[in-house]
C-alpha positions in Angstrom: 66.9 86.3 134.6 66.2 86.3 130.7 66.6 90.1 130.6 69.9 90.0 132.4 71.2 87.2 130.0 70.3 89.2 127.0 71.8 92.3 128.3 75.0 90.3 129.0 75.1 88.9 125.5 74.5 92.5 124.0 77.4 93.8 126.1 79.6 90.9 125.1 78.7 91.3 121.3 79.3 95.2 121.4 82.5 94.6 123.2 83.7 92.2 120.6 82.6 94.7 117.8 84.2 97.6 119.5 87.5 95.6 120.2 87.8 94.5 116.6 87.3 98.2 115.3 89.8 99.4 117.8 92.4 96.5 116.9 91.8 97.5 113.2 92.5 101.2 113.7 95.5 100.5 115.6 96.8 98.1 112.8 95.9 100.6 110.1 97.6 103.5 112.1 100.8 102.0 113.0 101.5 98.8 111.0 99.6 98.0 107.6 97.2 100.1 105.6 95.2 99.3 102.4 95.4 101.9 99.5 93.9 102.2 96.0 96.2 103.0 93.2 95.3 106.3 91.6 96.7 107.2 88.1 98.8 105.7 85.6 102.4 106.9 86.7 103.4 103.1 87.9 102.1 101.3 84.8 102.8 98.4 84.0 103.7 97.6 87.7 100.5 98.9 89.1 97.5 100.1 87.3 94.7 102.5 88.3 92.4 100.9 90.8 94.8 98.2 92.0 94.5 97.6 95.6 97.6 97.3 97.7 98.7 96.8 101.4 101.2 99.3 102.8 103.8 98.2 105.4 104.5 101.0 107.7 107.4 99.4 109.5 109.7 98.9 106.5 113.2 100.1 106.0 113.2 101.6 102.6 115.7 100.7 100.1 116.5 101.4 96.4 113.6 100.1 93.9 111.2 99.7 96.8 107.6 100.8 95.8 106.4 103.4 98.4 103.3 105.4 99.0 104.1 109.0 100.0 102.3 112.4 100.8 102.1 114.5 97.7 104.4 117.3 98.0 101.7 119.6 96.8 98.9 118.4 99.0 99.6 116.2 102.3 96.1 114.6 102.1 96.9 113.3 98.6 98.9 110.1 98.1 101.3 108.9 95.5 102.9 105.6 94.6 106.4 105.8 93.4 109.7 103.8 93.2 112.8 104.8 95.3 115.7 105.2 92.8 118.2 107.1 94.9 118.9 107.1 98.7 121.0 109.6 100.9 124.8 109.8 99.8 124.0 109.1 96.1 124.3 111.1 92.9 121.7 110.0 90.3 121.9 110.5 86.6 120.0 109.4 83.7 121.8 109.5 80.4 120.2 108.1 77.2 117.8 106.0 79.4 120.6 104.6 81.4 120.6 104.9 85.2 124.0 105.8 86.8 124.4 105.9 90.7 127.6 107.5 91.7 128.8 107.3 88.1 128.3 103.5 87.9 125.7 101.9 85.5 122.8 100.3 87.3 120.2 98.0 85.8 116.5 98.5 86.4 115.1 95.0 86.2 111.6 96.2 87.0 111.5 98.1 83.7 112.8 95.3 81.4 109.5 94.2 80.3 108.1 97.7 79.7 111.0 98.7 77.6 110.7 96.0 75.1 107.7 97.7 73.7 109.4 101.1 73.5 111.0 101.8 70.1 114.7 102.2 70.7 114.8 105.5 69.1 112.4 106.9 71.6 113.7 108.1 75.0 111.9 106.5 77.9 113.4 108.5 80.9 114.7 111.9 79.8 118.3 113.0 80.7 118.4 114.0 84.2 120.6 114.6 87.3 120.4 115.2 90.9 122.5 118.2 90.4 119.3 119.8 89.0 117.8 119.4 92.6 120.8 119.9 95.0 124.2 121.8 94.3 126.5 119.0 94.5 124.1 116.4 93.2 124.3 114.2 96.4 121.0 113.3 98.0 121.2 114.6 101.6 120.5 112.4 104.7 116.8 112.1 105.3 115.8 112.3 101.7 115.2 109.9 98.6 114.5 110.3 94.9 111.5 108.7 93.8 110.2 108.2 90.1 107.3 106.5 88.5 107.9 103.5 86.4 105.8 105.0 83.6 108.5 107.7 83.1 106.9 109.4 80.2 103.9 110.7 82.1 105.0 110.4 85.6 105.2 113.5 87.9 107.9 112.5 90.3 111.1 113.7 91.8 112.4 114.9 88.5 109.6 117.6 88.8 108.9 118.1 92.4 112.3 117.3 94.0 113.7 115.0 96.7 111.3 113.4 99.0 111.7 113.6 102.7 111.8 110.1 104.2 109.2 111.3 106.8 106.7 111.9 104.0 106.7 108.2 103.0 103.7 106.4 104.5 104.9 102.9 103.8 106.3 100.2 101.5 104.0 98.5 99.1 104.0 94.8 100.2 101.0 93.1 98.6 98.9 93.7 95.6 95.6 92.1 96.3 93.1 93.4 93.7 92.2 92.4 91.3 92.5 88.9 92.8 93.9 87.6 89.5 96.9 89.7 90.0 97.6 89.0 93.7 101.2 89.0 94.5 104.0 89.9 96.9 105.6 93.2 95.7 109.1 92.3 96.9 
């Protein structure tokens, strides 16, 4: 009688542990996934070692932070910001972003730009015409850039990113705990 009870408790505990693991795997595969930031291309928004949660069910929009597969190695991941979406022509002229020939402010860069001397260029002059003939981002693609434009290897270097290569949107920065915040 005692052995039967112990066996039943072991089966219950093992079932709970396996169920929890299975649930965790399903959540990470289809809904949310943790990620650790590597590199300095997103400074000051995200720093090396920050831990973030990625939402895999998001609809991506301009200025969203996203994690994507590296175009050079599908097992490597990058964190970048969506700057241009399908149907848009993107240009940077003298550090000013133009979308379809209209000036657009980048509020996520204001703090950072305060520390850059005005005579130094932060974002090199660039146009999506360098990537596609008519300069218009085609359906199913986005242009992504790092916030630390001077060192970031991003869409200016590797081209447009297929939306299918985006793993998810950055929803939460949770480490270090002193920097805990929603990223929207």
